[in-house]
C-alpha positions in Angstrom: 13.2 24.1 13.4 13.7 23.0 9.0 11.4 25.2 6.6 8.8 22.1 6.0 8.7 20.0 8.2 5.2 18.2 9.5 4.3 18.5 13.6 1.9 17.6 15.3 -0.2 20.2 16.3 -0.4 21.4 19.6 -3.8 23.1 19.7 -7.0 21.6 21.0 -8.4 20.7 16.6 -6.1 17.6 16.5 -9.1 15.5 15.0 -9.4 18.4 13.0 -6.4 19.6 11.8 -3.6 16.6 13.1 -0.6 18.6 11.7 1.1 22.1 11.1 3.7 22.5 8.0 6.2 24.9 9.6 7.1 27.4 6.0 9.5 30.2 7.2 12.8 29.4 7.4 15.4 29.2 10.4 17.0 33.3 10.1 13.6 34.7 10.5 12.1 31.9 13.4 16.2 32.1 14.9 15.4 36.1 15.8 11.2 36.5 16.5 10.7 32.5 18.4 7.8 32.2 15.8 7.2 30.7 13.1 5.3 30.7 10.0 2.8 27.6 9.8 0.1 26.3 7.6 -2.3 24.1 8.8 -3.1 20.2 7.0 -6.8 19.5 7.6 -8.5 16.2 7.7 -11.7 15.7 6.0 -11.7 18.6 3.9 -12.5 19.2 0.5 -9.0 19.7 -1.4 -9.3 22.6 -4.0 -6.5 22.8 -7.0 -3.7 25.2 -6.1 -5.3 27.0 -3.4 -5.6 24.0 -0.5 -4.2 20.8 -2.2 -3.4 16.9 -0.7 0.1 16.7 0.3 0.8 12.9 2.2 2.0 12.8 5.3 4.1 9.9 5.6 2.0 7.3 8.1 -1.2 9.7 7.3 -2.2 9.0 3.8 -3.5 12.5 2.0 -4.4 15.9 3.9 -5.3 19.3 2.7 -2.8 22.5 2.4 -5.2 24.3 4.1 -3.3 27.3 2.7 -6.0 30.1 3.7 -5.8 29.7 7.4 -1.6 30.6 7.7 -1.0 31.9 10.4 2.1 32.2 12.9 3.3 30.4 15.9 5.5 30.3 18.9 8.4 27.4 17.8 8.6 26.4 21.8 5.1 25.0 20.8 6.2 22.5 18.4 8.1 19.4 19.0 9.1 16.6 17.1 9.0 16.9 13.4 6.6 13.8 11.6 7.7 14.5 8.3 9.0 16.6 5.6 6.3 18.0 2.9 7.8 16.4 -0.2 9.2 18.5 -2.7 6.8 17.8 -5.2 4.0 19.4 -3.2 6.4 22.8 -2.4 5.0 24.1 -5.8 2.6 24.3 -8.5 2.0 20.4 -10.2 0.2 20.0 -13.6 -2.0 18.7 -12.3 -4.3 17.8 -8.8 -3.0 15.1 -7.0 -6.8 13.3 -6.9 -7.3 13.0 -10.5 -4.0 11.0 -10.9 
């Protein structure tokens, strides 16, 4: 399991939260069996820095809902659909919705 991989949400709220981003590195995950994830929300209002828009290939822009960070058993995360782009991993000069 690689850091910043994007996985389909295995939970019940797939319409609201279609994907989860793994933000924990393998060093910890391999020892605990869990990984820390951030939900990617559809139809949510972005908030600069705290809940930015990120692009998921083939799915468009989704909100990285950092205030909903949680841990999940890695067994629930199956096949990644992509990876968070380098540009989406750090501060931006301006939010993507204003460009």
